[in-house]
N, C-alpha and C positions, 0 to 999 in steps of 0.2 A: 504494500500500500504506500502511496506517496501522499505528501501532506504539505499544507501551507507552512511557510516559515514561521509566521507569527503564532501559529497554534501549537507549536512545541512548547512554548513558554508556559510553565506550569501555573503561573499566577493568572492566566487568562482562561476564559471558558472556551470549549472546543465545539465548533459547529460540525455536526456529523456530515453534512453535505460537503462542506469545504474540506473536511478531513479526508473524505473519500475522493474528492475531485481534484484537489490541488496537486501541483507538481513542484512547487518552488524549492522545497528543501531536500529533494531526493539526493542531490550530490552532496549537500552538507551532511546529511545523515550517513551517507556511505563513508565519509572521511572522519566521522565522529565529532564534527564541529557543532555541538549542541548550542552553546551559548550565543556565539556570534550569528549563526544562521537563525537561531530561534527568535532573536529579537527583531530581525528585519530592520525596518527603518525607525522603529520605536526607540525612545530613550530608555536606558536601563531603569528598572524600578529603584525607588529610593533605597540607598544603602548598598546598591549593587556595585560590583567591581568587575568591569569587563576584562581587564587584564588578569585579575585573579581567577576569573572563570576559565580563561584560556590556559592559565598556568596549571589549574587543576586538571583540565583535560589532558594536558601534555605531560603531567606527572611532576610538576614543579612543587617541591615541598614547601615553598613559601606561601602557597595559597592558604587562605584562612580555613580553619576546621569546618565552619559552616558551608563554605563553598565546596570543600572536598566532599562533605557528606551529601550535599545537594547533587553533585555530579556523580558520586558513587550510586546514589539512589536512581538517577536517570539511567546509568549504565546497567544497573541491575534490572530495571524494568525493560530496557531495550533487549537485554539478553533473554529475558523471559519471553518477550514477543518474538524474537528470532527463533527461539526453540519451537514455538508453536507455528511460526510462519513456514518453516522448512519441513514440517511433518508431511508425509505423503497424504494426498487427498483421496478419500475413499469414493467409490462409486455409490450411488443411491438408487439401486433398482427397485421398482415396485412389482406387484404380482400380476400386472397386466389387466386387472379386472376393469379398471376405468375405461380403457380403450376397447375392451372386449365386448362390453354391453352398451348399446346405444341408449338404453333406458337407465344406465348407471346402476344396475341392479346390485352390483357387488361393491358399491362405494358408499361412503358416509353421506347422508343428506338430511339428518335430523334437524328440525327447526326451519327447514325450507318447506314450501308447499308441495303436496303430493296429490295424485289422483286417487280414485277409489280403490286401486290395487296397491297403494302405498308406493307408487313409482314417482320419483321426483319430477317436478315441473322443469322442462329443459331450459327455459329462460332463467329461472332462479339458479339452477346449477351452473349455468354459464356465467352468471354474475359472480358466483363464488370463485370459479376458475379464473375469471378476469382479475379479480382482486389478488389472488394468489400469484398470478403471473406478473402483473404490473408492480405489485407491492406498494401501491400508492394508498395512503390512509383514506383518501376520499373514495376510492373504489371499495375499500372494506366497508365504509359507511353506507355504500349503495347496494350492498348484497340484499337480494329479495328474500324476505322472511315470510313464513307462513302464519305466524301468530306473534304473541308477545314474548316468547322465549328467544333469547339472544345467543349468538355463538360465543364460545368461551375463548377469547384472547388469541386469535390466530396470529396477531402481530408479535406475540411473545417469541415466536420462532425466528424472528428477524433481529432480535436484540443482540447487541454486542456485550461482552463482559471483559473484565480486565484480569481474570485469573482462570487458569485451567484451559482445556481445549475449547475452541470455538464451537458453537452449536452445530455448525455445518461440517465440522472436521471429524465427526464420529458417525457411524452408520449402523443401521439394523438390517438384517437380511429381509428379503421380501416376505410378507405375510402369506400364509396359505391362501390359495385362490378359492373363490366361491364354490366351484364345482369339484374341488379336490377331495380325495379320500381323507387327507389330513384335516381339512376343515370339517368334514363330516364327523370325524372322530372327536374333534374339539366340541362340536355342537352336541353330540350325544352325551359327552361328559357334562355339559351345562344342563341338559334336561335331567340327567340323573342327580346333579347337584340340587336342582329345584325340588325334586321329589324327596331328598334326604335332608332338607334344611332343619327339620325339627327332630331329627335323630341325633342323640348325643354322639360325639366323636368316640367316646369310650365304649359305645354299644355297636360300633360298626362290625365287630367280629361276630356278633350274634344276631344282627338284624337281617331279615330276609331281603329287604329292598337293597341294602348294601351289597349282599351277596349277588343279587341279580345285576347290579351295576358293575361289579367287578367282573362277572362272567361276560357281560356284553362288551365291555371295554377291552377285555382280553381277546375277544374274537374279531374285533374290527380290523379292517385292512391296514389302517395306518393311524394307530393311537400311540402317542409318544410320551404319555405320562410314565412315571416310574413303575417298574414291575419287579417281581422276585427273580431269583436265579433261574427259574424255569420259564421265564417269559410271560408270567401271568400277573395281572392286577390282583391284589389281595386287600383284605381289610386294613393291613398295615401300610399299604402304599396308596390307598384310595384318596384322591384329591390332594396329594402331596407333590413335592418336587424332588428331583434327583440330586440336588446340591448336597454337599457333605453335611451329614447330621439330620437332614430333613425327614428321613424315614426311621430315625432312631427314637424310641420312647413314645410318649403321648403325642397326639396330633398337634396340640396347642403348645407353643413355646412357653417356657417358664417366665419369660419376660412379659407375657400377657396376663400372668396370674400373680406373681410375687408382689407383696406390698411395696410401695415406692416411697422412699424418703424424699421430701421436697423442702429443704431447709428444715425449719422446725415443724413444718406440716408433715402429715403422714397420710398417704393415699392408699386406702383399701380398695382393691381393684374390682369392686362390684359395679356393674354398668347398667345403664338404661337399655333395655332390649325390647323388641317388638314381640307381640303375642304370637303363639303358634298359628300357622295357617294364614298369616297376614300377607297374602300375595296380591299383586296388582297387574294390570294390563293383560288380563286373560280374556276380555271381550274385544272383538275386532274394532268396534266403534271407539272404545277407550284407547286401544292401541294406536289407531289412526290419528286421533286427536293429539296424542303425545308426540307422534312423529311430526305433525304439522307445527307443534309448539303452541297449540291453542288452549290446552288444559292438561292438568295432571289427573291421575286416576285415583281420586279419593285422598285419604290421609292415613298416616301411620297409626296403627292401633298399639299403643304402648302398654307393656306390662307395668302395673303399678309398683312392683317390687324390683329393686335393683339386684342383679345376680352376677356371680362369676361366670365367665363365658364357658359354654358347654357344647354348643352345636353351631351349625352353619348359619342359622338365622341370627344367633347372638353375634357372631363375628361380622356378619353383614351389617347389623345395626351399628357396630363399632366403627367400621370403615366408612359408613355413611356420613359421619359427622366429625371424624378425627381431624386434628391439625396434622398436616401431611408428615411431619417429622416426629409426631407425638410418641409413637411406639418406641422409637429409637432414642428419643430424649429420656423417656422413662427407663429404658434399658441402661442408658448412660448413668442415670442417678443410682440405679440398683447396683451397677458395677462399681461405682466410685465409693459409695458409702459403706463403711465397715459394719458388721453385724452389731446389734445392740447387746452388750455383755449381760444385760439383765434379762434378755429374751432371745437367746442365740438362735432358736429355731425359726422364729418368724419376725423378729424385730430388725430394724435398720435395713441395710443392703447386704451384699455378699462380699464386699471388700476385695474385688478381683485385682490381682497385681497388674501393674502397667506392662506394656509390651517390653520385652527385654532390650529393644533398641532405644527406649526412652533415655536420654542422657541424664535424667535426674533419678533414675532407678538406682539406688545405692550411692548417690552423690554424697560426699562427706560434709558439705557445707551449705548446700542449696536445695530448694524444692522448686518445681515448676509452678507457674501461675499464668502469666500472659502468653508464655510459650510452654508447651508440654505439660501444663497443669490443668486443674479442674476448670477454671474459666475458659481457657482456650479450647478444651475438649468440648464443653457444652456449646460454645458459640459455633463450633464447626458443624454441628448438626444442622443448624439453620443455613449456614453458608453453602454447603454442598447441595442442600435441597433446592435452593433457588436456581442454581446453575444446572442442576439435573433437569429441572422442569423446562428450561429454555432449550436444552438439547432435545428433549422429547417432543416439545411442541413444534420444532422444525420437522421432525419425522412425521408427526401426526398430520399436520396441515399441508406441508409442502412436498412430501414424498409419497406417503402411503394412502391416506384417506380411506382406511378400511371401515367397512360397515360395522355397526354395533351388533352384538348378538340378538337384541330385540328386533332389529331390522331383518336379520336372517330368519328369525322366527316368523316374521310377516311373509317373507318369500316362501318359506316352507308351508305356511298355512294356505296361501293362495294356490300353490302348486298342488297340495294335497286335496283341496276342495274344488279346484276348477281345472287343473291341468293346463294352466295358461302358458307355461314356458316349455321350450323344446326339451326333449329327452336329453339327459346329461347336464342340465342346468344345476341340479343338485345330485350329489353322489347317492348311490343306493343304500349305503350304510346308514344315512340319516333318514331317508325316506322309509326304510323298514325298521327303524329303531324301536325296541320295546319301550324305551323311556318316552318317546314321542307319543306312542299309542296310550301309554298310561296317563300322560298329561291330558290328552284328549278325553279320556274317560273321566278325569277329575273335573276339567274346566269347560269342556264342550268345544274347545278350539285347539289348534296345533301351535298356538303362540307360546313363547317361552315365558312362564310366570316370573314376574319381577318382584324383588323385595322393596323397591323404592317406588312411590306413587308417580314420580317424574321419570322413571326409567333411568337411562344412562345420562351422564352429563352431555352438554351440547358441544362436544368436540370428538374427533374421530377415535376409533378404538385403539389403533396400533401406533405406539405401544402405550401401556398403562402408566399414567403419571404417578399413581401410588407406588407402583412397582419400581419405577425409575428412582424415586426418592428412597425407596427401601434399599435398592442395590447400592446407592451412594452412601447412605447413612451407615449401613452395617459394615461397609468397607472401611469407613473411618474408624468405627469402633473396633474392628479386628486389627487395624493398624495401631491403635492406641492402647489396647488392653491385651493381656496374655490369653490368647484364644484356647490354650490347652487347659485352662483352669476348669475344674469340675464344679458344677453348681451344687451346693449343699442342700439337702432337704427338698428334693423336687416334689411338686404338687400336681394334683388334678382337682377339678371342681367336682363337688358332689352332684348327684342327679338333680337336685332342686336348685343348684347354683347358689346356695346360701352359705357354703363353707368350702374349705379346701381340705383334701385328704392327702396324706403322704402316698407316694407311688414308688414301687420298687422297679428294678430293671437295670439296664446298662447305664454307665455313667453318662451324664449329659454335660458336654463341654460348652464353654462360652461360645466358641466358634460355631459349633453345630447348632446351638440354640439361637444364635443371631441369624444364621442362614434360615432356620425354621421360622423365626420371627418375620423375616422378609417374605418368606413363602406364605405364612398365615395371612398377612395383610393382603398380599397379591391374590392368593386364592380366595380370600374373603370377598374381594371385588368380583371374582368369577362366580362364586356361590350366589352373590346378589343378582347375577345375570347381566352385569354391565361390561364384562371383559371376557376375552378368550385366553386359553392357556398360553399361546405364543405371545399375546399382548403382555402377559406377566413375565414369562421367563426371559424373553429377549430384552424387555425393558430393565429387568434387574441387572442384566449384563451391561447394558448401556450406562446405567447409573454407576455401576462399579468402575467403568472406564472413565466417567466424569470425575469421580472421587480420586482415582489414581492420578489423573492429570493435575488436579488441584494440589494433592499432596506433593507431587513432584515440583510444581511451581513454588510451593511454600518452603520446601527443603532448602533451596538455594538462599533463602533469606535469613536463616538462623545464624546467630553468633556462636551458639554452643557447638562443641565437637559432636557431630551427629552422623552416624554411619548408616542410617536408614532403618525403616520398619520392615520386618519380614512377617508375612502372614499368608493365609491360604485363600486363593481366589474361589469364585463360585464353581469353576471347572475342576477344582481339586489341585491345581498346580500352585506352587509356592512362588511368591514374588517379593522382592525387596525394593522398597521405594525410599 
């Protein structure tokens, strides 16, 4: 990128348009001439020292400490920018559905107007594509909507940031195509999830519907969820992920159950949950109104009693209203706080040791604080979340535009009831799914029952924002804490959700339970009906890449002797940052 001379000066505001369009300082930047090129024709700021600036750039020790620091800061930022500038640029292929279907059947169109078959109005969809192509704010303001629901922040995918990889510099693979066997497998899983929302995770091993779900998913042509050693989905792998630790022990991570210290406050993790059977958008008229953005389907029916999370509906309620980094901030507090000596079994946190790479672990004279300490660790949860969302929003709006599961359910319903679309539009695995037939028997339609009255958010499915934040935040926690530490006194919720019981079984490590935490939140969105399996899994990987890029940028800025953090990635490999 080239830039105007005057806009390098850090005391001046930077015009985005002039920053991208100017060329005046390219030669000056190439030779390292910050100060003289940066000021252009302006007088130096009060107290400035043009000769001293030049001396600092050229290494003259006579330059003042303030000038030396200022120029060292500039050089540090320039080096970080160069590191990102010369990274290889990834390709951004999509699954081809948008070009494949003239009626945009496989693409996101929620909140735009639709015909009676749920097919988007071509003019409205064209207005969306126009805005995404020109990237002009006025064209986004002119997108044709179908009702009062508004699109969620497409321009976030165009924002720049000053740390970590640029949002366009990371990529996700194409999502499964509408007609593919993989999409059919993911859809069948979502229909089984809807049927099992009110079955406790602890009861999957004995529940006949869970057994039927595992049997059908095992038999599908292309289902990619975790399986046992013989290639079968089991009660232990059902609705989980394949990342290290995710299939070990109870379905729900300890970080969703353990009481959480918050300064002098103490949070018992009983949550507001919706009542059993509280499903939405099962009538076609309600479904179509939600797609157009004209109305929600009723309201949530809340349980008057707060409960520990036990089942899919409980976790769906939690991920409906959480702060996006909330689960990982809670985990951070649990990890940092030592156990209460007066109540070692349930009081305080778990006092997890810091990552062995932390320069203050065992330091004889200092502790971390603004770097490598508790305030820095807590702040980083928010920091990586913001940047992860920008990376994902570029993927959502400007690359993939994958339809939401509820829209797939509409296509399935129309096809099953009218045969409107050509053979092969949907794969036979979903057309013949026992879960789909069971939903029809319960609701009278083939639509996917939704946990939320409004259905999905008004942005494309691929990938999941929750999952991207999950991948970013747990990566930071694995980098900062000792992931091999075993969690003491693991728990599960009682059947009524009013208490916690001890649970026996294999050791649950911090690293495994953090992976499981990210999976719980991501799969919780799937259980609610608003995302697909690949939305979650590939988004977690994207969030991990965002976090690693931020940790790498930050590493160069520390004064401490720091040799890097070593931790386990989601794919099971070890990395040092």
